[in-house]
gemmi code that builds the backbone of each chain (N, CA, C; Angstrom):
import gemmi

chains = {
    "A": [
        ("GLU", (-16.880, 12.949, 5.904), (-15.977, 11.679, 5.353), (-14.634, 12.179, 5.813)),
        ("THR", (-13.905, 11.083, 6.153), (-12.434, 11.211, 6.587), (-11.565, 10.482, 5.734)),
        ("GLY", (-10.455, 10.836, 5.845), (-9.323, 9.762, 5.077), (-9.547, 9.797, 3.612)),
        ("VAL", (-9.430, 8.608, 3.142), (-9.481, 8.518, 1.550), (-10.587, 7.622, 1.423)),
        ("THR", (-11.352, 8.130, 0.365), (-12.603, 7.254, -0.089), (-12.573, 6.962, -1.357)),
        ("GLN", (-13.234, 5.868, -1.672), (-13.124, 5.280, -3.070), (-14.504, 5.031, -3.360)),
        ("THR", (-14.961, 5.015, -4.813), (-16.198, 4.691, -5.207), (-15.948, 4.162, -6.588)),
        ("PRO", (-16.842, 3.324, -7.141), (-17.633, 2.374, -6.255), (-16.706, 1.306, -5.447)),
        ("ARG", (-17.162, 0.637, -4.614), (-16.478, -0.485, -3.987), (-16.341, -1.680, -4.870)),
        ("HIS", (-17.209, -1.965, -5.622), (-17.382, -3.251, -6.498), (-17.844, -2.678, -7.807)),
        ("LEU", (-17.176, -3.286, -8.866), (-17.576, -2.978, -10.055), (-17.187, -4.019, -10.970)),
        ("VAL", (-18.418, -4.538, -11.801), (-18.299, -5.499, -12.922), (-18.424, -4.954, -14.103)),
        ("MET", (-17.730, -5.008, -15.091), (-17.910, -4.525, -16.269), (-17.528, -5.475, -17.595)),
        ("GLY", (-17.999, -5.383, -18.666), (-17.817, -6.121, -19.689), (-16.446, -5.529, -20.425)),
        ("MET", (-16.094, -6.286, -21.317), (-14.728, -5.746, -22.043), (-14.955, -4.392, -22.944)),
        ("THR", (-16.002, -4.520, -23.306), (-16.512, -3.254, -24.224), (-16.720, -1.908, -23.451)),
        ("ASN", (-17.077, -1.879, -22.096), (-17.523, -0.941, -21.344), (-16.562, 0.121, -21.122)),
        ("LYS", (-17.067, 1.242, -20.726), (-16.192, 2.359, -20.194), (-16.877, 2.835, -18.775)),
        ("LYS", (-15.877, 2.795, -17.934), (-16.263, 3.159, -16.453), (-15.084, 4.126, -15.891)),
        ("SER", (-15.460, 4.440, -14.740), (-14.305, 5.480, -13.922), (-14.533, 5.133, -12.572)),
        ("LEU", (-13.210, 4.986, -12.060), (-12.985, 4.899, -10.707), (-12.695, 6.190, -10.032)),
        ("LYS", (-13.355, 6.522, -8.852), (-13.056, 7.839, -8.279), (-12.490, 7.618, -6.749)),
        ("CYS", (-11.378, 8.512, -6.594), (-10.898, 8.527, -5.295), (-10.996, 9.974, -4.629)),
        ("GLU", (-11.363, 10.140, -3.468), (-11.129, 11.654, -2.984), (-10.606, 11.394, -1.409)),
        ("GLN", (-9.520, 12.385, -1.248), (-9.010, 12.415, 0.128), (-9.236, 13.652, 0.715)),
        ("HIS", (-9.313, 13.354, 1.969), (-9.854, 14.580, 2.864), (-8.806, 14.980, 3.888)),
        ("LEU", (-7.316, 14.717, 3.493), (-6.213, 14.785, 4.552), (-5.458, 15.976, 4.201)),
        ("GLY", (-5.773, 16.856, 3.076), (-5.009, 18.041, 2.763), (-3.661, 17.534, 1.984)),
        ("HIS", (-3.518, 16.368, 1.556), (-2.281, 15.971, 0.882), (-2.191, 16.533, -0.555)),
        ("ASN", (-0.931, 16.551, -1.069), (-0.521, 16.947, -2.361), (-0.373, 15.959, -3.302)),
        ("ALA", (-0.381, 14.725, -2.890), (0.314, 13.674, -3.903), (-0.993, 12.436, -3.796)),
        ("MET", (-1.244, 11.854, -4.987), (-2.108, 10.902, -5.027), (-1.537, 9.743, -5.796)),
        ("TYR", (-2.057, 8.504, -5.628), (-1.458, 7.386, -6.152), (-2.633, 6.185, -6.798)),
        ("TRP", (-2.384, 5.722, -7.723), (-3.295, 4.532, -8.200), (-2.336, 3.424, -8.039)),
        ("TYR", (-2.880, 2.146, -7.268), (-2.203, 1.001, -7.281), (-3.144, -0.168, -7.755)),
        ("LYS", (-2.510, -1.254, -8.393), (-3.249, -2.525, -8.882), (-2.761, -3.498, -7.852)),
        ("GLN", (-3.758, -4.136, -7.472), (-3.372, -5.492, -6.336), (-4.081, -6.838, -6.864)),
        ("SER", (-3.366, -7.470, -7.543), (-3.907, -8.731, -8.040), (-3.506, -9.894, -7.013)),
        ("ALA", (-4.244, -11.019, -7.366), (-4.067, -12.100, -6.287), (-2.654, -12.756, -6.550)),
        ("LYS", (-2.018, -12.863, -5.576), (-0.610, -13.558, -5.268), (0.464, -12.667, -6.237)),
        ("LYS", (0.110, -11.496, -6.328), (1.098, -10.535, -7.020), (1.503, -9.510, -5.961)),
        ("PRO", (2.755, -8.886, -5.995), (2.802, -7.634, -5.385), (2.164, -6.486, -5.614)),
        ("LEU", (2.001, -5.510, -4.653), (1.271, -4.149, -5.100), (2.029, -3.571, -6.391)),
        ("GLU", (1.156, -3.230, -7.433), (1.789, -2.615, -8.423), (1.376, -1.036, -8.416)),
        ("LEU", (2.534, -0.310, -8.454), (2.210, 1.250, -8.462), (1.941, 1.447, -10.140)),
        ("MET", (0.815, 2.183, -10.295), (0.457, 2.439, -11.669), (0.880, 3.966, -11.983)),
        ("PHE", (0.154, 4.900, -11.109), (0.397, 6.327, -11.534), (0.667, 6.964, -10.150)),
        ("VAL", (1.343, 8.289, -10.458), (1.677, 9.218, -9.383), (1.321, 10.406, -9.669)),
        ("TYR", (0.349, 11.190, -8.891), (0.353, 12.483, -9.325), (0.952, 13.390, -7.952)),
        ("SER", (1.550, 14.422, -8.209), (2.005, 15.507, -7.350), (1.527, 16.941, -7.906)),
        ("LEU", (0.679, 17.538, -6.766), (0.337, 18.787, -7.201), (-0.473, 18.958, -8.645)),
        ("GLU", (-1.412, 17.742, -8.778), (-2.181, 17.628, -9.750), (-1.285, 17.305, -11.282)),
        ("GLU", (-0.096, 17.086, -11.053), (0.820, 16.799, -12.156), (1.055, 15.319, -12.152)),
        ("ARG", (0.819, 14.783, -13.414), (1.352, 13.261, -13.454), (2.949, 13.032, -13.484)),
        ("VAL", (3.500, 12.708, -12.363), (4.952, 12.324, -12.203), (5.387, 11.104, -12.445)),
        ("GLU", (4.539, 10.015, -12.601), (4.975, 8.654, -12.726), (4.104, 7.903, -13.640)),
        ("ASN", (4.339, 7.184, -14.386), (3.491, 6.341, -15.243), (4.183, 4.970, -15.521)),
        ("ASN", (3.878, 3.970, -14.663), (4.652, 2.879, -14.664), (4.154, 1.836, -15.791)),
        ("SER", (4.494, 2.400, -17.023), (4.246, 1.320, -18.268), (2.801, 0.798, -18.228)),
        ("VAL", (1.915, 1.516, -17.647), (0.486, 1.169, -17.701), (-0.111, 1.259, -19.202)),
        ("PRO", (-0.910, 0.160, -19.515), (-1.592, 0.141, -20.683), (-2.509, 1.407, -20.971)),
        ("SER", (-2.730, 1.698, -22.171), (-3.399, 3.109, -22.266), (-4.924, 2.951, -22.108)),
        ("ARG", (-5.268, 1.657, -21.905), (-6.772, 1.439, -21.438), (-7.076, 1.784, -20.215)),
        ("PHE", (-6.062, 2.212, -19.411), (-6.150, 2.914, -18.181), (-5.798, 4.552, -18.423)),
        ("SER", (-6.784, 5.226, -17.911), (-6.382, 6.713, -18.234), (-6.597, 7.558, -16.802)),
        ("PRO", (-5.695, 7.939, -16.111), (-5.772, 8.694, -14.875), (-6.282, 10.310, -15.274)),
        ("GLU", (-6.882, 10.814, -14.223), (-7.072, 12.253, -14.180), (-7.140, 12.777, -12.834)),
        ("CYS", (-6.418, 13.747, -12.638), (-6.479, 14.417, -11.391), (-6.789, 16.009, -11.595)),
        ("PRO", (-8.035, 16.203, -11.349), (-8.479, 17.549, -11.606), (-8.088, 18.512, -10.574)),
        ("ASN", (-7.786, 18.143, -9.272), (-7.408, 18.928, -8.207), (-6.738, 18.189, -7.068)),
        ("SER", (-6.015, 18.654, -6.215), (-5.286, 17.826, -5.296), (-6.173, 16.544, -4.396)),
        ("SER", (-7.455, 17.010, -4.456), (-8.278, 16.102, -3.644), (-8.949, 14.919, -4.181)),
        ("HIS", (-8.947, 15.124, -5.498), (-9.651, 14.122, -6.399), (-8.770, 13.430, -7.332)),
        ("LEU", (-9.107, 12.050, -7.567), (-8.117, 11.377, -8.624), (-9.305, 10.266, -9.289)),
        ("PHE", (-9.132, 10.345, -10.522), (-9.971, 9.366, -11.201), (-9.039, 8.292, -12.134)),
        ("LEU", (-9.585, 7.050, -12.258), (-8.966, 6.257, -13.223), (-10.233, 5.927, -14.109)),
        ("HIS", (-10.058, 6.384, -15.315), (-11.007, 5.987, -16.593), (-10.573, 4.697, -17.315)),
        ("LEU", (-11.584, 3.876, -17.387), (-11.337, 2.546, -17.920), (-11.894, 2.231, -19.268)),
        ("HIS", (-11.339, 1.705, -20.204), (-11.974, 1.286, -21.578), (-11.439, 0.063, -21.972)),
        ("THR", (-12.247, -0.801, -22.738), (-11.803, -1.883, -23.275), (-10.634, -2.826, -22.401)),
        ("LEU", (-11.329, -3.048, -21.390), (-10.373, -3.689, -20.529), (-10.470, -5.119, -20.932)),
        ("GLN", (-9.212, -6.030, -20.313), (-9.176, -7.413, -20.507), (-9.449, -8.159, -19.094)),
        ("PRO", (-9.838, -9.345, -19.338), (-10.058, -10.136, -17.991), (-8.830, -10.005, -17.089)),
        ("GLU", (-7.578, -10.009, -17.440), (-6.617, -10.045, -16.661), (-6.542, -8.639, -15.686)),
        ("ASP", (-7.339, -7.619, -16.173), (-7.356, -6.371, -15.494), (-8.162, -6.543, -14.148)),
        ("SER", (-8.804, -7.714, -13.942), (-9.596, -7.998, -12.849), (-8.739, -7.806, -11.470)),
        ("ALA", (-9.066, -6.737, -10.694), (-7.895, -6.886, -9.433), (-8.705, -5.841, -8.442)),
        ("LEU", (-7.970, -5.779, -7.481), (-8.458, -4.526, -6.303), (-7.659, -3.240, -6.751)),
        ("TYR", (-8.125, -2.210, -7.134), (-7.418, -0.858, -7.394), (-7.655, -0.113, -6.116)),
        ("LEU", (-6.318, 0.060, -5.557), (-6.242, 1.040, -4.532), (-5.670, 2.541, -4.915)),
        ("CYS", (-6.371, 3.435, -4.264), (-5.684, 4.690, -4.303), (-5.242, 4.981, -2.836)),
        ("ALA", (-4.062, 5.845, -2.911), (-3.418, 6.395, -1.750), (-3.141, 7.817, -1.786)),
        ("SER", (-2.959, 8.514, -0.754), (-2.378, 9.736, -0.844), (-1.272, 10.183, 0.174)),
        ("SER", (-0.455, 11.268, 0.089), (0.595, 11.573, 0.834), (0.665, 13.080, 0.672)),
        ("GLY", (1.327, 13.553, 2.063), (1.712, 15.006, 2.225), (3.086, 15.384, 1.798)),
        ("ARG", (3.369, 16.301, 2.363), (4.835, 17.021, 1.941), (5.871, 16.596, 2.624)),
        ("THR", (7.177, 16.890, 2.299), (8.493, 16.667, 2.672), (8.580, 15.123, 3.451)),
        ("SER", (8.879, 14.978, 4.662), (8.954, 13.485, 5.103), (7.656, 12.911, 4.852)),
        ("GLY", (6.576, 13.513, 4.965), (5.464, 12.847, 4.894), (5.003, 12.314, 3.473)),
        ("ALA", (5.803, 12.648, 2.715), (5.702, 12.381, 1.429), (5.745, 10.682, 1.242)),
        ("TYR", (6.280, 10.152, 1.899), (6.628, 8.679, 2.026), (5.311, 7.895, 2.651)),
        ("GLU", (4.729, 8.492, 3.464), (3.736, 8.105, 4.451), (2.257, 8.108, 3.637)),
        ("GLN", (1.832, 7.144, 3.237), (0.743, 7.110, 2.282), (-0.295, 6.398, 3.252)),
        ("TYR", (-1.537, 7.057, 2.724), (-2.835, 6.716, 3.391), (-3.925, 6.059, 2.131)),
        ("PHE", (-4.136, 5.146, 2.501), (-4.984, 4.318, 1.450), (-6.545, 4.373, 1.674)),
        ("GLY", (-7.145, 4.136, 0.424), (-8.499, 4.029, 0.349), (-9.050, 2.526, 0.666)),
        ("PRO", (-10.199, 2.234, 0.598), (-10.623, 0.712, 0.869), (-10.538, 0.008, -0.532)),
        ("GLY", (-10.490, 0.622, -1.605), (-10.281, -0.050, -2.809), (-11.535, -0.085, -3.557)),
        ("THR", (-11.295, -0.767, -4.936), (-12.524, -0.876, -5.685), (-12.147, -2.241, -6.230)),
        ("ARG", (-12.936, -3.255, -5.961), (-12.839, -4.572, -6.608), (-13.564, -4.620, -8.018)),
        ("LEU", (-12.751, -4.742, -8.844), (-13.020, -4.771, -10.345), (-12.871, -6.012, -10.950)),
        ("THR", (-14.019, -6.466, -11.595), (-14.176, -7.765, -12.230), (-14.555, -7.291, -13.836)),
        ("VAL", (-13.773, -7.787, -14.575), (-13.999, -7.770, -16.057), (-14.431, -9.067, -16.648)),
        ("THR", (-15.582, -8.994, -17.253), (-16.091, -10.199, -17.914), (-16.028, -10.336, -19.418)),
    ],
    "B": [
        ("ALA", (19.390, -1.318, -6.983), (17.800, -0.966, -7.062), (17.409, -1.268, -5.766)),
        ("GLN", (16.399, -0.299, -5.476), (15.715, -0.510, -4.138), (14.922, -1.745, -4.183)),
        ("SER", (14.712, -2.577, -3.145), (13.591, -3.614, -3.137), (13.399, -3.936, -1.716)),
        ("VAL", (12.332, -4.670, -1.456), (11.988, -5.031, -0.155), (11.641, -6.632, -0.142)),
        ("THR", (11.985, -7.229, 0.802), (11.965, -8.859, 0.754), (11.229, -9.081, 2.156)),
        ("GLN", (10.178, -9.999, 1.860), (9.384, -10.643, 2.983), (9.665, -12.072, 2.818)),
        ("PRO", (10.659, -12.662, 3.611), (10.970, -14.083, 3.054), (9.728, -15.067, 3.456)),
        ("ASP", (8.780, -14.783, 4.408), (7.755, -15.642, 4.867), (6.527, -15.356, 4.074)),
        ("ILE", (5.966, -15.973, 3.282), (4.743, -15.815, 2.489), (3.521, -16.043, 3.316)),
        ("HIS", (3.470, -17.014, 4.319), (2.457, -17.493, 5.053), (3.166, -17.982, 6.522)),
        ("ILE", (2.480, -17.352, 7.547), (2.796, -17.761, 8.875), (1.586, -18.006, 9.617)),
        ("THR", (1.589, -19.233, 10.456), (0.534, -19.622, 11.218), (0.908, -19.441, 12.734)),
        ("VAL", (0.415, -18.705, 13.561), (0.634, -18.787, 14.920), (-0.711, -18.960, 15.736)),
        ("SER", (-0.550, -19.508, 17.152), (-1.610, -19.716, 17.854), (-1.927, -18.490, 18.607)),
        ("GLU", (-3.340, -18.200, 18.944), (-3.671, -17.037, 19.467), (-2.899, -17.033, 20.794)),
        ("GLY", (-2.497, -15.948, 21.275), (-1.786, -15.754, 22.500), (-0.175, -15.805, 22.452)),
        ("ALA", (0.198, -16.595, 21.380), (1.634, -16.605, 20.978), (2.201, -15.297, 20.711)),
        ("SER", (3.579, -15.420, 20.643), (4.288, -14.082, 20.078), (4.222, -14.312, 18.568)),
        ("LEU", (4.610, -13.213, 17.987), (4.686, -13.072, 16.720), (5.965, -12.165, 16.056)),
        ("GLU", (6.715, -12.777, 15.102), (7.684, -11.883, 14.341), (7.501, -12.088, 12.925)),
        ("LEU", (7.448, -10.821, 12.104), (7.282, -10.922, 10.845), (8.701, -10.266, 10.065)),
        ("ARG", (9.231, -10.884, 9.277), (10.545, -10.618, 8.919), (10.569, -9.542, 7.602)),
        ("CYS", (11.277, -8.695, 7.648), (11.460, -7.802, 6.611), (12.920, -7.376, 6.290)),
        ("ASN", (13.295, -7.516, 5.026), (14.732, -6.935, 4.690), (14.637, -6.020, 3.508)),
        ("TYR", (15.374, -4.957, 3.521), (15.245, -3.951, 2.384), (16.602, -3.722, 1.748)),
        ("SER", (16.659, -3.265, 0.695), (17.951, -2.730, -0.099), (17.558, -1.313, -0.498)),
        ("TYR", (18.450, -0.451, 0.027), (18.463, 0.828, -0.129), (19.611, 1.625, 0.130)),
        ("GLY", (20.410, 2.446, -0.512), (21.588, 2.938, -0.348), (21.624, 4.024, 0.757)),
        ("ALA", (20.418, 4.638, 0.919), (20.593, 5.900, 2.177), (19.892, 5.547, 3.032)),
        ("THR", (19.700, 6.388, 4.080), (18.912, 6.119, 5.478), (17.472, 5.927, 4.796)),
        ("PRO", (16.950, 4.815, 5.341), (15.557, 4.224, 4.804), (14.339, 5.018, 5.615)),
        ("TYR", (13.310, 5.335, 4.768), (11.887, 5.520, 5.547), (11.403, 4.101, 5.532)),
        ("LEU", (10.935, 3.715, 6.627), (10.479, 2.081, 6.729), (8.971, 2.163, 7.262)),
        ("PHE", (8.302, 1.364, 6.769), (6.950, 1.243, 7.033), (6.501, -0.330, 7.259)),
        ("TRP", (5.282, -0.360, 8.012), (4.531, -1.658, 7.949), (3.188, -1.276, 7.883)),
        ("TYR", (2.278, -2.026, 6.879), (0.990, -1.816, 6.618), (0.369, -3.212, 6.909)),
        ("VAL", (-1.065, -3.197, 7.126), (-1.723, -4.460, 7.526), (-3.024, -4.108, 6.591)),
        ("GLN", (-3.398, -5.411, 5.980), (-4.440, -5.405, 5.142), (-5.393, -6.350, 5.353)),
        ("SER", (-6.601, -6.342, 5.910), (-7.684, -7.124, 5.995), (-8.467, -7.426, 4.735)),
        ("PRO", (-8.854, -8.855, 4.598), (-9.530, -9.020, 3.464), (-10.522, -8.020, 2.829)),
        ("GLY", (-10.335, -7.666, 1.607), (-11.309, -6.795, 0.870), (-11.024, -5.428, 1.378)),
        ("GLN", (-9.964, -5.157, 2.082), (-9.915, -3.735, 2.476), (-8.604, -3.071, 1.988)),
        ("GLY", (-8.390, -1.835, 2.300), (-7.374, -1.036, 1.970), (-6.243, -1.421, 2.977)),
        ("LEU", (-4.851, -0.789, 2.766), (-3.986, -0.735, 3.698), (-3.919, 0.055, 4.814)),
        ("GLN", (-3.540, -0.348, 6.031), (-3.700, 0.669, 7.136), (-2.195, 0.624, 7.698)),
        ("LEU", (-1.785, 1.852, 7.848), (-0.516, 1.970, 8.527), (-0.387, 1.626, 9.830)),
        ("LEU", (0.835, 0.613, 10.354), (0.676, 0.084, 11.629), (1.771, 0.879, 12.190)),
        ("LEU", (2.934, 1.176, 11.623), (4.016, 2.109, 12.218), (5.044, 2.386, 11.191)),
        ("LYS", (5.918, 3.385, 11.741), (6.948, 3.914, 10.570), (8.002, 4.188, 11.321)),
        ("TYR", (9.377, 4.220, 10.398), (10.509, 4.507, 10.949), (11.150, 5.532, 10.121)),
        ("PHE", (11.551, 6.727, 10.722), (11.954, 7.760, 9.959), (13.568, 8.133, 10.286)),
        ("SER", (13.715, 8.007, 11.836), (14.986, 8.294, 12.381), (14.858, 8.333, 13.652)),
        ("GLY", (16.020, 8.473, 14.608), (15.937, 8.411, 15.951), (16.040, 6.901, 16.666)),
        ("ASP", (15.119, 6.744, 17.526), (14.956, 5.386, 18.483), (14.684, 4.247, 17.455)),
        ("THR", (15.553, 3.108, 17.185), (15.464, 2.280, 16.216), (14.225, 1.262, 16.666)),
        ("LEU", (13.711, 1.539, 17.811), (12.603, 0.628, 18.045), (11.348, 1.438, 18.099)),
        ("VAL", (10.291, 1.057, 17.284), (9.079, 2.083, 17.037), (7.883, 1.329, 17.566)),
        ("GLN", (7.065, 2.049, 18.117), (5.835, 1.576, 18.532), (4.618, 1.858, 17.639)),
        ("GLY", (4.018, 1.126, 17.259), (2.829, 1.319, 16.573), (1.220, 1.083, 16.993)),
        ("ILE", (0.298, 0.992, 16.123), (-1.043, 0.761, 16.640), (-1.431, -0.707, 16.763)),
        ("LYS", (-2.347, -1.116, 17.552), (-2.704, -2.334, 17.771), (-1.745, -3.352, 18.554)),
        ("GLY", (-0.823, -2.643, 19.230), (-0.017, -3.485, 20.119), (1.435, -4.002, 19.245)),
        ("PHE", (1.596, -3.308, 18.134), (2.587, -3.920, 17.345), (3.956, -2.843, 17.522)),
        ("GLU", (5.296, -3.519, 17.379), (6.281, -2.852, 17.237), (7.425, -3.340, 16.365)),
        ("ALA", (8.306, -2.559, 15.816), (9.161, -2.956, 15.052), (10.669, -2.522, 15.355)),
        ("GLU", (11.692, -3.013, 14.896), (12.995, -2.522, 15.373), (13.872, -2.464, 13.898)),
        ("PHE", (14.265, -1.483, 13.914), (15.327, -1.008, 12.733), (16.729, -1.562, 13.110)),
        ("LYS", (17.202, -2.430, 12.404), (18.768, -2.913, 12.324), (19.433, -2.610, 10.965)),
        ("ARG", (20.131, -1.499, 11.027), (20.806, -1.090, 9.775), (22.096, -1.975, 9.550)),
        ("SER", (22.587, -2.761, 10.548), (23.725, -3.817, 10.160), (22.916, -4.911, 9.471)),
        ("GLN", (21.759, -5.227, 9.576), (21.203, -6.225, 8.942), (20.234, -6.060, 7.827)),
        ("SER", (20.144, -4.683, 7.598), (19.060, -4.083, 6.702), (17.789, -4.855, 6.985)),
        ("SER", (17.433, -4.876, 8.091), (16.088, -5.407, 8.441), (15.115, -4.415, 9.363)),
        ("PHE", (13.893, -4.789, 9.141), (12.867, -3.926, 10.037), (11.685, -4.865, 10.246)),
        ("ASN", (12.033, -5.766, 11.283), (11.019, -6.904, 11.601), (9.845, -6.468, 12.636)),
        ("LEU", (8.868, -6.867, 12.315), (7.693, -6.522, 13.007), (7.260, -7.574, 14.210)),
        ("ARG", (6.997, -7.088, 15.342), (6.616, -7.956, 16.337), (5.408, -7.651, 17.198)),
        ("LYS", (5.021, -8.706, 17.768), (4.025, -8.741, 18.667), (3.922, -9.468, 19.688)),
        ("PRO", (3.809, -9.137, 21.048), (4.070, -10.226, 22.188), (3.139, -11.372, 22.308)),
        ("SER", (1.746, -10.990, 21.947), (0.556, -11.868, 22.028), (-0.164, -11.518, 20.939)),
        ("VAL", (-0.527, -12.377, 20.125), (-1.197, -12.402, 18.995), (-2.874, -12.441, 19.208)),
        ("HIS", (-3.720, -11.737, 18.799), (-5.178, -11.892, 18.953), (-5.690, -12.384, 17.583)),
        ("TRP", (-7.013, -12.913, 17.503), (-7.618, -13.675, 16.391), (-7.691, -12.607, 15.392)),
        ("SER", (-7.972, -11.281, 15.912), (-8.152, -10.290, 14.857), (-7.090, -9.779, 14.112)),
        ("ASP", (-5.806, -10.183, 14.511), (-4.776, -9.914, 13.860), (-4.411, -10.548, 12.534)),
        ("ALA", (-5.245, -11.644, 12.320), (-5.276, -12.449, 11.080), (-5.403, -11.395, 9.701)),
        ("ALA", (-4.557, -11.420, 9.071), (-4.444, -10.455, 7.767), (-3.290, -10.501, 7.062)),
        ("GLU", (-3.069, -9.693, 6.001), (-1.710, -9.745, 5.290), (-0.981, -8.308, 5.661)),
        ("TYR", (0.204, -8.613, 5.877), (1.172, -7.641, 6.463), (2.335, -7.316, 5.294)),
        ("PHE", (2.273, -6.040, 4.954), (3.256, -5.505, 3.959), (4.316, -4.627, 4.576)),
        ("CYS", (5.570, -5.000, 4.289), (6.535, -4.000, 4.619), (6.975, -3.058, 3.525)),
        ("ALA", (7.426, -1.827, 3.739), (7.664, -0.919, 2.730), (8.769, -0.015, 2.817)),
        ("VAL", (9.518, 0.425, 1.941), (10.440, 1.389, 1.975), (10.197, 2.561, 1.083)),
        ("GLY", (10.330, 3.943, 1.609), (9.924, 5.010, 0.943), (11.069, 5.432, 0.304)),
        ("VAL", (10.887, 5.849, -1.019), (12.191, 6.401, -1.830), (11.692, 7.573, -2.585)),
        ("PRO", (12.603, 8.665, -2.834), (12.065, 9.767, -3.529), (11.793, 9.422, -4.930)),
        ("SER", (10.853, 10.297, -5.524), (10.203, 10.247, -6.885), (9.827, 11.611, -7.321)),
        ("SER", (10.478, 12.088, -8.227), (10.079, 13.355, -8.757), (10.152, 14.515, -7.687)),
        ("ASN", (9.050, 15.213, -7.313), (8.975, 15.971, -6.468), (8.032, 15.505, -5.206)),
        ("THR", (7.892, 14.169, -5.113), (7.289, 13.430, -4.078), (8.006, 12.233, -3.704)),
        ("GLY", (7.196, 11.404, -3.078), (8.006, 10.197, -2.789), (7.130, 9.057, -3.223)),
        ("LYS", (7.610, 7.562, -3.249), (6.733, 6.622, -3.304), (7.145, 5.531, -2.516)),
        ("LEU", (6.552, 4.373, -2.486), (6.834, 3.190, -1.611), (7.118, 2.019, -2.363)),
        ("ILE", (8.131, 1.383, -1.907), (8.583, 0.045, -2.880), (8.007, -1.166, -1.702)),
        ("PHE", (7.019, -1.819, -2.035), (6.394, -2.848, -1.078), (7.062, -4.250, -1.280)),
        ("GLY", (7.151, -4.808, -0.250), (7.387, -6.273, -0.358), (6.152, -7.073, -0.747)),
        ("GLN", (6.349, -8.365, -0.846), (5.175, -9.354, -1.351), (4.253, -9.511, -0.452)),
        ("GLY", (4.542, -9.191, 0.659), (3.527, -9.504, 1.878), (3.604, -10.886, 2.590)),
        ("THR", (3.225, -10.847, 3.767), (3.025, -12.061, 4.601), (1.632, -12.289, 5.140)),
        ("THR", (1.042, -13.455, 4.677), (-0.445, -13.625, 5.332), (-0.323, -14.363, 6.580)),
        ("LEU", (-0.794, -13.730, 7.676), (-0.821, -14.269, 9.037), (-2.202, -14.909, 9.218)),
        ("GLN", (-2.084, -16.211, 9.715), (-3.390, -17.091, 9.997), (-3.107, -17.220, 11.601)),
        ("VAL", (-4.070, -17.071, 12.402), (-4.152, -17.289, 13.770), (-5.090, -18.349, 14.247)),
        ("LYS", (-4.481, -19.515, 14.943), (-5.137, -20.671, 15.202), (-5.799, -20.213, 16.662)),
        ("PRO", (-7.032, -20.572, 16.871), (-7.531, -20.781, 18.147), (-6.903, -21.474, 19.065)),
    ],
}
model = gemmi.Model(1)
for chain_id, residues in chains.items():
    chain = gemmi.Chain(chain_id)
    for i, (resn, *xyz) in enumerate(residues, 1):
        res = gemmi.Residue()
        res.name, res.seqid = resn, gemmi.SeqId(i, " ")
        for name, pos in zip(("N", "CA", "C"), xyz):
            atom = gemmi.Atom()
            atom.name, atom.element = name, gemmi.Element(name[0])
            atom.pos, atom.b_iso = gemmi.Position(*pos), 0.0
            res.add_atom(atom)
        chain.add_residue(res)
    model.add_chain(chain)
structure = gemmi.Structure()
structure.add_model(model)
structure.setup_entities()
């Protein structure tokens, strides 16, 4: 595996379900990000982790819970979601110093909440 | 506040024609600038970046972009568009955030290519 991978690629869940999205980066980076991409809206940065520490949380509802057990893995735990949470969820990673801004993205998980 | 504006939401060009996608940014310091491309149902792929030096940068797939500080612009160009270039294009500026960085994205420009 190379680059940034995300699983599953597609997920359909009911509003009462609990599920998790997984992201893995194989680039030796030290920062990871979760984005939400909804139709006709700009990319929304949800969470930023640097060296496994959450450094940014952009007013994301508590039904989204991130976890970063190490610098290669990032999870997004989902529970009691709403239909408006249906979107493409993208994970990204970046490296150090000037490379901190150069993000590499995974293919995304298409989430549908029914 | 930092921001990125892509004035054109949707652009249609004929295959073989030239392309220019506009991007304007608002940022106080010397910017780190990026263009990404997203094909339907896919993640974002980095096309090119500007950190410093030569203001004309070359990227993948035959794309180039020119940084113009006086106009706060970073427009993306391609001399001859191919049907496979149809996608959504995002301009972004990198800003410091805690002990790492983050990207501020524009709203994107959807490119349609006519045969």
